Backbone as CSV, one residue per row, in Angstrom:
resi,resn,N_x,N_y,N_z,CA_x,CA_y,CA_z,C_x,C_y,C_z
1,MET,132.553,125.031,113.462,133.836,125.097,114.147,133.740,124.305,115.445
2,LYS,134.649,123.397,115.713,134.595,122.540,116.873,134.993,123.308,118.128
3,PRO,134.293,123.051,119.285,134.669,123.712,120.528,136.114,123.451,120.913
4,THR,136.651,122.248,120.586,138.046,121.966,120.915,138.990,122.904,120.182
5,PHE,138.590,123.308,118.980,139.404,124.261,118.221,139.463,125.592,118.956
6,LEU,138.303,126.073,119.465,138.271,127.338,120.196,139.097,127.249,121.470
7,ALA,139.015,126.107,122.154,139.794,125.941,123.373,141.291,126.017,123.079
8,ARG,141.716,125.401,121.985,143.134,125.456,121.615,143.550,126.876,121.262
9,TRP,142.622,127.630,120.621,142.945,129.026,120.296,143.095,129.855,121.562
10,ILE,142.159,129.689,122.507,142.216,130.444,123.766,143.506,130.136,124.514
11,ASN,143.933,128.875,124.472,145.157,128.463,125.180,146.428,128.724,124.386
12,GLY,146.308,129.322,123.186,147.478,129.613,122.379,148.142,128.386,121.814
13,GLU,147.334,127.343,121.518,147.901,126.073,121.073,147.768,125.844,119.572
14,LEU,147.202,126.824,118.827,147.067,126.641,117.384,148.418,126.788,116.693
15,SER,148.605,126.023,115.645,149.814,126.168,114.836,149.734,127.479,114.062
16,PRO,150.867,128.019,113.579,150.825,129.260,112.788,149.893,129.150,111.586
17,GLU,149.859,127.982,110.939,148.993,127.811,109.775,147.524,127.854,110.180
18,GLU,147.184,127.160,111.307,145.802,127.157,111.774,145.366,128.562,112.198
19,LEU,146.254,129.285,112.883,145.927,130.628,113.338,145.706,131.570,112.160
20,ASP,146.554,131.449,111.140,146.412,132.307,109.966,145.097,132.026,109.241
21,ALA,144.731,130.739,109.125,143.469,130.381,108.466,142.274,130.867,109.277
22,PHE,142.360,130.763,110.634,141.276,131.201,111.505,141.057,132.700,111.394
23,ARG,142.147,133.470,111.290,142.023,134.926,111.207,141.320,135.380,109.932
24,LYS,141.283,134.536,108.910,140.644,134.895,107.646,139.157,134.547,107.625
25,THR,138.636,133.882,108.695,137.231,133.506,108.720,136.380,134.648,109.245
26,PRO,135.075,134.719,108.852,134.186,135.776,109.356,133.990,135.703,110.864
27,GLU,134.134,134.486,111.468,133.892,134.326,112.890,134.997,134.922,113.755
28,TYR,136.196,135.075,113.184,137.340,135.464,113.997,137.123,136.794,114.710
29,ALA,136.571,137.790,113.993,136.400,139.115,114.589,135.506,139.062,115.815
30,THR,134.438,138.253,115.766,133.533,138.145,116.913,134.227,137.526,118.108
31,TYR,134.920,136.413,117.904,135.620,135.765,119.007,136.740,136.640,119.568
32,GLU,137.401,137.391,118.701,138.484,138.257,119.159,137.952,139.340,120.084
33,ARG,136.776,139.913,119.726,136.192,140.939,120.589,135.820,140.367,121.953
34,ILE,135.250,139.153,121.960,134.889,138.528,123.234,136.138,138.242,124.063
35,ALA,137.188,137.767,123.397,138.430,137.456,124.116,139.030,138.714,124.736
36,ARG,139.019,139.834,123.969,139.566,141.080,124.519,138.768,141.549,125.725
37,ALA,137.437,141.388,125.650,136.609,141.810,126.773,136.876,140.951,128.000
38,SER,137.063,139.652,127.780,137.290,138.758,128.914,138.626,139.008,129.582
39,GLU,139.595,139.557,128.831,140.897,139.850,129.425,140.814,140.961,130.470
40,GLN,139.763,141.801,130.373,139.609,142.875,131.341,139.030,142.377,132.660
41,LEU,138.533,141.136,132.647,137.931,140.572,133.856,139.011,139.866,134.665
42,ARG,139.334,140.398,135.820,140.379,139.855,136.671,139.835,139.604,138.073
43,ALA,140.137,138.480,138.643,139.733,138.200,140.019,140.574,139.025,140.985
44,PRO,139.982,139.556,142.056,140.765,140.306,143.041,141.705,139.371,143.786
45,GLU,142.745,139.958,144.400,143.681,139.161,145.186,142.934,138.469,146.311
46,PHE,143.238,137.206,146.549,142.470,136.422,147.508,143.425,135.623,148.380
47,ASP,143.354,135.868,149.718,144.198,135.172,150.698,143.329,134.121,151.373
48,VAL,143.535,132.850,151.032,142.708,131.769,151.550,142.815,131.652,153.055
49,GLU,144.057,131.702,153.615,144.264,131.541,155.058,143.569,132.651,155.828
50,ALA,143.677,133.884,155.325,143.047,135.004,156.024,141.535,134.863,156.003
51,ALA,140.992,134.394,154.894,139.549,134.219,154.797,139.048,133.161,155.770
52,LEU,139.796,132.070,155.929,139.412,131.020,156.881,139.464,131.535,158.313
53,GLU,140.493,132.331,158.615,140.622,132.869,159.959,139.457,133.794,160.291
54,ARG,139.052,134.652,159.321,137.933,135.546,159.555,136.637,134.763,159.753
55,SER,136.509,133.654,159.024,135.307,132.839,159.159,135.230,132.205,160.549
56,ARG,136.405,131.711,161.085,136.408,131.098,162.416,136.089,132.127,163.492
57,ASP,136.664,133.345,163.331,136.395,134.400,164.319,134.925,134.776,164.315
58,ALA,134.341,134.813,163.130,132.932,135.192,163.041,132.048,134.185,163.739
59,ARG,132.400,132.885,163.614,131.593,131.859,164.263,131.703,131.954,165.786
60,HIS,132.914,132.238,166.326,133.103,132.343,167.777,132.361,133.547,168.334
61,ASP,132.276,134.645,167.579,131.683,135.880,168.093,130.186,135.963,167.871
62,SER,129.646,135.023,167.162,128.247,135.166,166.786,127.292,134.884,167.917
63,LYS,127.682,134.002,168.905,126.826,133.652,170.039,125.421,133.248,169.574
64,GLY,125.392,132.403,168.607,124.134,131.846,168.153,123.465,132.626,167.050
65,LYS,123.995,133.828,166.729,123.374,134.615,165.669,123.740,134.030,164.301
66,VAL,122.839,134.281,163.380,123.115,133.883,162.010,123.849,135.030,161.343
67,ILE,125.062,134.765,160.862,125.889,135.783,160.229,125.829,135.584,158.718
68,ARG,125.452,136.636,157.969,125.465,136.566,156.510,126.876,136.873,156.023
69,LEU,127.486,135.893,155.437,128.832,136.077,154.915,128.744,136.601,153.493
70,ARG,129.580,137.599,153.160,129.630,138.126,151.813,130.217,137.073,150.868
71,PRO,129.770,137.014,149.634,130.337,136.015,148.698,131.847,136.177,148.614
72,SER,132.520,135.069,148.619,133.975,135.113,148.549,134.438,135.567,147.176
73,ALA,135.673,136.037,147.129,136.258,136.445,145.852,136.313,135.271,144.896
74,LEU,136.524,134.073,145.463,136.586,132.891,144.612,135.253,132.662,143.920
75,ASN,134.152,132.838,144.693,132.831,132.660,144.076,132.589,133.705,142.998
76,ARG,133.037,134.963,143.278,132.852,136.000,142.270,133.631,135.669,141.002
77,TRP,134.845,135.173,141.164,135.648,134.809,139.996,135.027,133.659,139.223
78,MET,134.434,132.695,139.978,133.772,131.590,139.295,132.586,132.110,138.482
79,GLY,131.889,133.123,138.989,130.789,133.712,138.241,131.267,134.385,136.973
80,VAL,132.406,135.103,137.101,132.979,135.759,135.923,133.361,134.728,134.871
81,ALA,134.001,133.648,135.311,134.421,132.608,134.374,133.213,131.985,133.681
82,ALA,132.148,131.754,134.459,130.939,131.181,133.860,130.347,132.122,132.823
83,ALA,130.379,133.428,133.119,129.844,134.399,132.178,130.623,134.392,130.871
84,VAL,131.969,134.297,130.982,132.792,134.268,129.779,132.471,133.029,128.943
85,VAL,132.301,131.878,129.626,131.959,130.652,128.908,130.630,130.807,128.189
86,LEU,129.654,131.428,128.869,128.348,131.634,128.247,128.457,132.559,127.043
87,LEU,129.301,133.597,127.149,129.482,134.507,126.033,130.030,133.785,124.815
88,PHE,131.057,132.948,125.053,131.631,132.201,123.939,130.610,131.228,123.365
89,GLY,129.839,130.602,124.242,128.841,129.654,123.771,127.770,130.326,122.951
90,ALA,127.308,131.500,123.424,126.280,132.234,122.682,126.805,132.693,121.336
91,ALA,128.058,133.179,121.326,128.641,133.637,120.058,128.785,132.474,119.088
92,TYR,129.218,131.330,119.592,129.387,130.163,118.717,128.039,129.721,118.151
93,PHE,126.997,129.721,119.021,125.670,129.313,118.540,125.161,130.285,117.498
94,TYR,125.356,131.597,117.737,124.879,132.614,116.798,125.559,132.475,115.440
95,ILE,126.889,132.316,115.469,127.647,132.237,114.220,127.316,130.958,113.462
96,SER,127.220,129.839,114.185,126.991,128.564,113.500,125.578,128.453,112.953
97,SER,124.620,129.252,113.505,123.241,129.150,113.042,122.883,130.201,112.006
98,ARG,123.800,131.128,111.701,123.507,132.136,110.689,123.424,131.494,109.303
99,PRO,122.525,131.979,108.441,122.480,131.443,107.079,123.779,131.750,106.337
100,ALA,124.226,130.796,105.540,125.388,131.040,104.678,124.949,131.931,103.524
101,LEU,125.776,132.896,103.172,125.454,133.853,102.118,126.587,133.898,101.108
102,VAL,126.239,133.761,99.819,127.212,133.880,98.735,126.687,134.925,97.763
103,GLN,127.519,135.914,97.435,127.120,136.988,96.535,128.112,137.115,95.385
104,THR,127.621,137.621,94.266,128.500,137.944,93.142,128.302,139.407,92.772
105,GLY,129.367,140.040,92.297,129.308,141.427,91.879,129.203,141.536,90.368
106,ILE,129.505,142.717,89.861,129.471,142.944,88.419,130.523,142.074,87.727
107,ALA,130.123,141.442,86.635,131.021,140.617,85.813,131.630,139.460,86.590
108,GLN,130.935,138.978,87.622,131.440,137.861,88.417,130.495,136.664,88.319
109,GLN,131.068,135.488,88.448,130.309,134.266,88.638,130.916,133.543,89.831
110,SER,130.107,132.786,90.530,130.610,132.081,91.711,129.945,130.716,91.817
111,GLU,130.736,129.717,92.189,130.218,128.359,92.343,130.069,128.031,93.822
112,VAL,128.945,127.427,94.178,128.659,127.039,95.556,128.427,125.538,95.598
113,VAL,129.106,124.852,96.505,128.882,123.420,96.709,128.160,123.256,98.042
114,LEU,126.965,122.709,97.996,126.137,122.565,99.190,126.538,121.312,99.976
115,PRO,126.056,121.176,101.218,126.468,120.035,102.056,126.204,118.667,101.456
116,ASP,125.210,118.552,100.552,124.912,117.250,99.940,125.587,117.091,98.585
117,ALA,126.541,117.982,98.280,127.289,117.978,97.017,126.476,118.540,95.854
118,SER,125.281,119.059,96.099,124.584,119.808,95.058,125.401,121.040,94.712
119,GLU,125.263,121.519,93.470,126.082,122.649,93.029,125.192,123.795,92.547
120,ILE,125.643,125.001,92.837,124.972,126.209,92.351,126.019,127.079,91.673
121,LEU,125.698,127.536,90.464,126.555,128.502,89.776,125.779,129.803,89.687
122,LEU,126.304,130.858,90.340,125.627,132.149,90.398,126.074,133.047,89.256
123,ASN,125.107,133.680,88.602,125.408,134.672,87.588,125.762,135.996,88.261
124,ALA,126.220,136.966,87.468,126.627,138.267,88.007,125.459,138.950,88.713
125,GLY,125.784,139.716,89.765,124.774,140.468,90.481,123.702,139.610,91.118
126,SER,124.093,138.487,91.720,123.133,137.557,92.313,123.597,137.162,93.708
127,GLN,122.690,136.580,94.479,123.073,136.058,95.784,122.168,134.899,96.177
128,VAL,122.715,134.013,96.990,121.965,132.862,97.475,122.271,132.681,98.956
129,THR,121.244,132.331,99.736,121.420,132.053,101.165,120.835,130.681,101.472
130,TYR,121.434,129.999,102.449,120.949,128.692,102.874,121.496,128.403,104.257
131,ARG,120.891,127.433,104.949,121.330,127.042,106.287,121.996,125.668,106.233
132,GLU,123.181,125.600,106.819,123.932,124.351,106.786,123.536,123.411,107.923
133,GLU,123.128,123.967,109.092,123.002,123.126,110.277,121.877,122.103,110.174
134,ASN,120.822,122.396,109.395,119.728,121.421,109.248,119.513,121.047,107.786
135,TRP,120.593,121.055,107.016,120.472,120.836,105.573,119.899,119.463,105.244
136,ASP,120.260,118.433,106.002,119.786,117.078,105.702,118.271,116.977,105.765
137,SER,117.645,117.757,106.629,116.193,117.682,106.776,115.456,118.761,106.001
138,SER,116.172,119.800,105.570,115.515,120.892,104.850,116.462,121.470,103.805
139,ARG,116.366,120.936,102.587,117.202,121.431,101.486,116.484,122.622,100.853
140,LYS,116.840,123.806,101.299,116.134,125.008,100.853,117.123,126.156,100.706
141,VAL,117.017,126.884,99.586,117.871,128.055,99.370,116.996,129.237,98.970
142,ARG,117.516,130.417,99.206,116.848,131.654,98.808,117.699,132.334,97.757
143,LEU,117.094,132.634,96.599,117.840,133.195,95.481,117.344,134.588,95.142
144,GLU,118.291,135.482,94.903,118.010,136.787,94.322,118.934,136.928,93.119
145,GLY,118.355,137.007,91.921,119.176,137.086,90.713,118.990,135.864,89.844
146,GLU,120.106,135.270,89.428,120.044,134.128,88.516,121.074,133.084,88.908
147,ALA,120.680,131.816,88.805,121.600,130.732,89.157,121.220,129.463,88.403
148,PHE,122.232,128.653,88.143,122.058,127.337,87.523,122.321,126.294,88.598
149,PHE,121.377,125.352,88.760,121.439,124.370,89.835,121.675,122.971,89.278
150,LYS,122.563,122.239,89.938,122.740,120.815,89.702,122.480,120.134,91.044
151,VAL,121.288,119.586,91.187,120.836,119.098,92.489,121.064,117.599,92.621
152,ALA,121.746,117.209,93.693,121.954,115.787,93.982,120.622,115.172,94.403
153,LYS,120.422,113.912,94.052,119.178,113.233,94.396,119.069,113.103,95.905
154,GLY,117.849,113.219,96.400,117.611,113.157,97.835,116.241,113.697,98.155
155,LYS,116.121,114.311,99.323,114.847,114.894,99.723,114.540,116.123,98.864
156,THR,113.331,116.626,99.041,112.882,117.772,98.254,113.855,118.940,98.368
157,PHE,114.165,119.529,97.243,115.065,120.680,97.161,114.226,121.860,96.672
158,THR,114.241,122.966,97.423,113.390,124.106,97.100,114.222,125.366,96.897
159,VAL,113.912,126.085,95.828,114.515,127.389,95.571,113.420,128.444,95.746
160,GLU,113.614,129.333,96.705,112.652,130.400,96.951,113.136,131.691,96.290
161,THR,112.219,132.436,95.686,112.530,133.750,95.128,111.430,134.720,95.556
162,GLY,111.596,135.973,95.178,110.595,136.964,95.536,109.301,136.822,94.773
163,ILE,109.272,136.016,93.706,108.066,135.858,92.890,107.497,134.452,92.978
164,GLY,108.351,133.446,92.981,107.853,132.072,92.983,108.856,131.092,93.540
165,GLU,108.422,129.834,93.632,109.249,128.750,94.159,109.446,127.679,93.102
166,VAL,110.596,127.003,93.210,110.891,125.865,92.348,111.214,124.683,93.250
167,THR,110.558,123.550,93.019,110.754,122.373,93.854,111.183,121.199,92.990
168,VAL,112.238,120.507,93.435,112.757,119.360,92.684,113.202,118.277,93.647
169,LEU,113.538,117.112,93.093,114.163,116.046,93.868,115.633,115.904,93.481
170,GLY,115.917,115.909,92.215,117.296,115.831,91.744,117.320,116.111,90.259
171,THR,117.909,117.229,89.858,117.820,117.626,88.452,118.760,118.797,88.188
172,GLN,118.705,119.328,86.953,119.483,120.503,86.579,118.533,121.532,85.980
173,PHE,118.594,122.743,86.509,117.662,123.772,86.057,118.248,125.149,86.333
174,ASN,117.675,126.146,85.666,118.115,127.537,85.821,116.939,128.365,86.324
175,VAL,117.218,129.230,87.294,116.189,130.107,87.843,116.655,131.547,87.703
176,LEU,115.770,132.381,87.148,116.037,133.812,87.003,114.909,134.580,87.671
177,GLN,115.267,135.460,88.592,114.271,136.334,89.194,114.915,137.692,89.435
178,ARG,114.557,138.649,88.596,115.058,140.007,88.743,113.872,140.946,88.562
179,ASP,113.653,141.796,89.559,112.546,142.742,89.527,111.243,141.980,89.273
180,LYS,110.550,142.224,88.156,109.252,141.602,87.893,109.337,140.481,86.867
181,ILE,110.538,139.962,86.663,110.725,138.878,85.689,111.127,137.602,86.416
182,PHE,110.443,136.518,86.115,110.703,135.225,86.743,110.683,134.170,85.652
183,MET,111.778,133.411,85.546,111.862,132.394,84.498,112.599,131.170,85.022
184,VAL,112.062,130.004,84.698,112.669,128.728,85.090,112.832,127.884,83.844
185,ARG,114.021,127.331,83.658,114.281,126.436,82.531,114.813,125.108,83.060
186,CYS,114.197,124.016,82.622,114.590,122.687,83.086,115.483,122.019,82.038
187,PHE,116.687,121.664,82.456,117.643,121.032,81.551,117.687,119.514,81.731
188,GLU,117.272,119.040,82.901,117.313,117.605,83.170,116.331,117.292,84.285
189,GLY,115.638,116.162,84.179,114.723,115.761,85.240,113.384,116.460,85.153
190,LEU,112.806,116.788,86.314,111.474,117.385,86.394,111.457,118.398,87.529
191,VAL,110.903,119.575,87.278,110.799,120.593,88.326,109.357,121.054,88.430
192,ARG,108.989,121.489,89.632,107.661,122.056,89.863,107.823,123.534,90.185
193,VAL,107.035,124.358,89.512,107.116,125.802,89.684,105.800,126.314,90.245
194,GLN,105.893,127.146,91.283,104.731,127.814,91.859,104.983,129.315,91.834
195,ALA,104.118,130.045,91.137,104.239,131.495,91.046,102.843,132.087,91.053
196,GLY,102.496,132.776,92.123,101.142,133.291,92.242,100.141,132.155,92.267
197,GLU,99.159,132.197,91.393,98.156,131.136,91.317,98.549,130.040,90.325
198,ASN,99.736,130.130,89.782,100.176,129.175,88.761,101.064,128.090,89.374
199,THR,100.737,126.842,89.095,101.562,125.703,89.488,101.725,124.813,88.260
200,VAL,102.950,124.644,87.813,103.204,123.836,86.619,104.377,122.911,86.875
201,GLU,104.402,121.786,86.171,105.529,120.865,86.210,106.256,120.938,84.875
202,LEU,107.558,121.100,84.954,108.366,121.255,83.744,109.272,120.043,83.564
203,PRO,109.055,119.242,82.537,110.028,118.187,82.220,111.222,118.797,81.501
204,ALA,112.264,118.014,81.334,113.463,118.498,80.652,113.122,119.033,79.268
205,GLY,113.732,120.197,78.934,113.499,120.787,77.629,112.390,121.815,77.596
206,THR,111.757,122.087,78.753,110.673,123.068,78.789,111.021,124.185,79.770
207,ALA,110.227,125.263,79.709,110.509,126.436,80.525,109.215,127.114,80.948
208,PHE,109.305,127.937,81.972,108.197,128.758,82.456,108.710,130.178,82.594
209,ARG,107.893,131.151,82.165,108.325,132.529,82.332,107.142,133.438,82.633
210,MET,107.409,134.422,83.491,106.405,135.386,83.890,107.044,136.770,83.824
211,VAL,106.386,137.706,83.139,106.879,139.071,82.997,105.788,140.020,83.477
212,ASN,106.139,140.848,84.457,105.172,141.810,85.012,103.883,141.135,85.474
213,GLY,104.025,139.962,86.077,102.873,139.262,86.627,102.076,138.458,85.627
214,GLN,102.467,138.481,84.364,101.739,137.755,83.322,102.569,136.576,82.809
215,VAL,101.951,135.399,82.765,102.629,134.218,82.221,102.695,134.352,80.708
216,GLU,103.891,134.127,80.144,104.094,134.239,78.701,104.647,132.927,78.152
217,PRO,104.424,132.660,76.867,105.017,131.459,76.261,106.541,131.491,76.391
218,ALA,107.116,130.345,76.672,108.566,130.248,76.825,109.132,129.329,75.755
219,ALA,110.270,129.723,75.213,110.901,128.927,74.160,111.416,127.605,74.721
220,PRO,111.425,126.538,73.920,111.964,125.254,74.373,113.434,125.383,74.773
221,VAL,113.857,124.506,75.673,115.251,124.478,76.115,115.992,123.464,75.259
222,THR,116.924,123.943,74.462,117.636,123.059,73.532,119.092,122.832,73.921
223,ASP,119.650,123.665,74.815,121.039,123.509,75.238,121.130,122.610,76.465
224,THR,122.354,122.302,76.864,122.566,121.488,78.066,122.829,122.343,79.293
225,THR,123.195,123.615,79.079,123.434,124.558,80.170,122.975,125.944,79.713
226,PRO,122.712,126.864,80.640,122.325,128.220,80.248,123.448,128.926,79.488
227,GLU,123.070,129.860,78.615,124.060,130.570,77.807,125.055,131.339,78.664
228,TRP,124.575,131.918,79.788,125.464,132.764,80.588,126.608,131.981,81.222
229,THR,126.442,130.646,81.380,127.546,129.844,81.914,128.670,129.712,80.889
230,ARG,128.358,130.082,79.641,129.363,130.078,78.575,129.714,131.517,78.173
231,ASN,129.490,132.448,79.115,129.851,133.869,78.928,129.091,134.525,77.785
232,GLU,127.804,134.205,77.695,126.945,134.854,76.701,125.574,135.083,77.328
233,SER,125.020,136.276,77.141,123.674,136.583,77.620,122.716,136.535,76.437
234,ALA,121.664,135.737,76.555,120.706,135.552,75.452,119.314,135.954,75.911
235,PHE,118.545,136.532,75.000,117.217,137.047,75.318,116.246,136.690,74.202
236,ARG,115.053,136.296,74.585,113.995,136.005,73.624,112.781,136.831,74.016
237,SER,112.514,137.892,73.239,111.379,138.778,73.472,111.340,139.278,74.919
238,MET,112.459,139.856,75.347,112.542,140.415,76.693,112.521,141.946,76.628
239,PRO,111.965,142.620,77.649,111.939,144.080,77.653,113.349,144.669,77.527
240,LEU,113.474,145.729,76.744,114.782,146.342,76.517,115.398,146.817,77.832
241,GLY,114.573,147.323,78.728,115.102,147.764,80.019,115.806,146.643,80.759
242,PHE,115.251,145.430,80.726,115.874,144.280,81.363,117.193,143.923,80.692
243,VAL,117.217,143.990,79.371,118.436,143.684,78.616,119.560,144.640,78.996
244,LEU,119.236,145.940,79.100,120.262,146.925,79.443,120.744,146.759,80.886
245,GLU,119.851,146.356,81.776,120.274,146.091,83.157,121.248,144.915,83.209
246,GLU,120.960,143.882,82.415,121.871,142.733,82.371,123.213,143.131,81.769
247,PHE,123.170,143.987,80.770,124.398,144.504,80.157,125.261,145.206,81.214
248,GLN,124.631,145.991,82.061,125.377,146.691,83.120,125.930,145.717,84.159
249,ARG,125.199,144.619,84.418,125.693,143.629,85.382,126.925,142.900,84.876
250,GLN,127.043,142.781,83.557,128.168,142.043,82.985,129.389,142.932,82.725
251,PHE,129.181,144.241,82.708,130.288,145.161,82.441,130.235,146.326,83.435
252,GLN,131.381,146.890,83.724,131.483,147.996,84.675,131.122,149.304,83.968
253,VAL,129.852,149.454,83.607,129.392,150.638,82.870,128.043,151.089,83.419
254,GLU,127.710,152.337,83.091,126.385,152.879,83.401,125.729,153.279,82.086
255,VAL,124.531,152.752,81.831,123.836,153.009,80.576,122.664,153.952,80.821
256,ASN,122.608,155.031,80.071,121.478,155.953,80.082,120.834,155.943,78.695
257,THR,119.574,156.271,78.638,118.868,156.273,77.352,118.161,157.614,77.154
258,ARG,117.884,157.917,75.898,117.150,159.133,75.570,116.127,158.814,74.480
259,GLY,114.872,159.045,74.807,113.813,158.837,73.831,113.564,157.401,73.455
260,LEU,113.887,156.442,74.324,113.683,155.024,74.004,112.538,154.449,74.822
261,ASP,111.795,153.540,74.231,110.761,152.797,74.933,111.397,151.541,75.531
262,LEU,111.632,151.572,76.826,112.325,150.452,77.472,111.450,149.212,77.612
263,SER,110.159,149.338,77.311,109.287,148.164,77.374,109.267,147.391,76.057
264,GLN,109.845,147.965,74.985,109.880,147.242,73.709,110.701,145.975,73.857
265,ARG,110.328,144.944,73.115,110.956,143.641,73.275,112.202,143.504,72.404
266,PHE,113.171,142.763,72.971,114.447,142.537,72.291,114.719,141.038,72.235
267,THR,115.117,140.569,71.077,115.555,139.185,70.911,116.955,139.200,70.318
268,GLY,117.872,138.562,71.012,119.257,138.538,70.564,120.161,138.114,71.700
269,SER,121.443,138.330,71.526,122.414,137.936,72.551,123.631,138.843,72.466
270,PHE,124.446,138.812,73.523,125.718,139.531,73.481,126.760,138.786,74.297
271,SER,128.014,139.004,73.941,129.131,138.388,74.645,129.344,139.081,75.987
272,ASN,129.617,138.308,77.017,129.885,138.876,78.341,131.358,139.212,78.541
273,THR,132.160,139.030,77.508,133.601,139.243,77.664,134.147,140.362,76.785
274,ASN,133.322,140.918,75.900,133.799,141.961,74.983,132.785,143.100,74.966
275,LEU,133.115,144.197,75.645,132.192,145.316,75.792,131.793,145.908,74.442
276,LYS,132.749,146.133,73.579,132.460,146.780,72.294,131.517,145.928,71.455
277,MET,131.796,144.627,71.383,130.941,143.727,70.601,129.561,143.606,71.235
278,ALA,129.509,143.578,72.562,128.221,143.457,73.248,127.349,144.670,72.976
279,LEU,127.937,145.860,73.052,127.174,147.078,72.782,126.650,147.081,71.346
280,GLU,127.472,146.652,70.428,127.059,146.611,69.031,125.919,145.608,68.816
281,SER,125.927,144.513,69.589,124.885,143.493,69.457,123.525,144.011,69.897
282,ILE,123.524,145.003,70.765,122.266,145.611,71.195,121.887,146.775,70.283
283,ARG,122.863,147.588,69.947,122.618,148.823,69.197,122.141,148.562,67.763
284,ALA,122.848,147.682,67.064,122.584,147.486,65.638,121.180,146.963,65.337
285,PRO,120.685,145.904,65.989,119.353,145.403,65.639,118.245,146.425,65.870
286,LEU,118.430,147.306,66.845,117.406,148.295,67.159,117.656,149.626,66.460
287,GLN,118.725,149.676,65.667,119.089,150.894,64.931,119.218,152.095,65.878
288,LEU,120.025,151.901,66.915,120.262,152.953,67.903,121.629,153.576,67.687
289,SER,121.789,154.792,68.172,123.099,155.438,68.221,123.622,155.344,69.646
290,ALA,124.950,155.345,69.767,125.561,155.217,71.088,126.705,156.208,71.229
291,ASP,126.704,156.935,72.349,127.825,157.789,72.715,128.494,157.168,73.929
292,VAL,129.799,156.918,73.818,130.546,156.284,74.905,131.557,157.265,75.449
293,ASN,131.508,157.491,76.757,132.448,158.368,77.441,132.945,157.665,78.700
294,GLY,134.083,156.977,78.570,134.587,156.192,79.696,133.641,155.045,79.983
295,ASN,133.152,154.989,81.213,132.193,153.933,81.562,130.752,154.432,81.492
296,GLN,130.535,155.600,80.860,129.203,156.143,80.670,128.771,155.925,79.215
297,ILE,127.590,155.325,79.019,127.074,155.049,77.680,125.687,155.656,77.545
298,LEU,125.477,156.384,76.482,124.169,156.950,76.168,123.635,156.303,74.903
299,LEU,122.444,155.730,74.974,121.783,155.110,73.833,120.573,155.958,73.446
300,TYR,120.402,156.197,72.152,119.263,156.971,71.679,118.956,156.579,70.251
301,ALA,117.786,156.950,69.783,117.354,156.573,68.442,118.229,157.257,67.387
302,ALA,118.660,156.449,66.417,119.508,157.000,65.352,118.692,157.960,64.486
303,GLU,119.335,159.025,64.053,118.636,159.984,63.195,118.455,159.398,61.798
304,ALA,117.317,159.689,61.208,117.052,159.199,59.855,117.964,159.896,58.866
305,PRO,118.455,159.190,57.837,119.355,159.801,56.861,118.654,160.905,56.074
């Protein structure tokens, strides 16, 4: 936000459209609080002629003594004004230097366009943070959840997660990091993955995956984009507990289980747009029974005939 914009706001010079747009920004509340506080700061009444007269009388009566004059009201007001300017400056610096944060909720996806025109598509229940002010010198984001990246060519681009890092120059790739699962799939170009003591380079069409701290074989990448960008969640030998968590992220439901081994592996997929079909896609292959009560779902082993 330009300082001239703030000056126009303080002076009441913004157009109705500009003012309405400003009120919708996260920064507005902070500046409004500072402005309200500054309105309480008022300079006392100050008579210039009387002050000069008192100063002349003091000099005549001093007879060579050094008289300490109290700071004038004008000086006090100048101090108040300087303090208000510093407050606005500090608030502007704080707001402009905060990392940008984008989050998605249940059944949501969100697209982020970075300062260099790189693109991030966030899957449900994910978030990404990055700093705009030094983006040209440090292209770095922090990811929690899952995202598909289309990185513009340029300096090194790094994706940090709680388990590992992905480093590229310009490419398209997907990063998943939830709990103890970390997976990277390269759709175009070349990416470098660092996770624990493992460092690998993935050309297009290959993937890296780690489950519970153990590196596992990853299936080749045959599509041009991740399945979830087409509203489908796909799994290849993934723990059932992870599958059910993803199911909950895509639908406004709570899933409970009875007598199930959540570490057993599941291979399959489900639609992110049809709850009934998605539940059936999980239940049928594992021969489970399901009780549905509103947004509460109970899964348990089907009784033998």
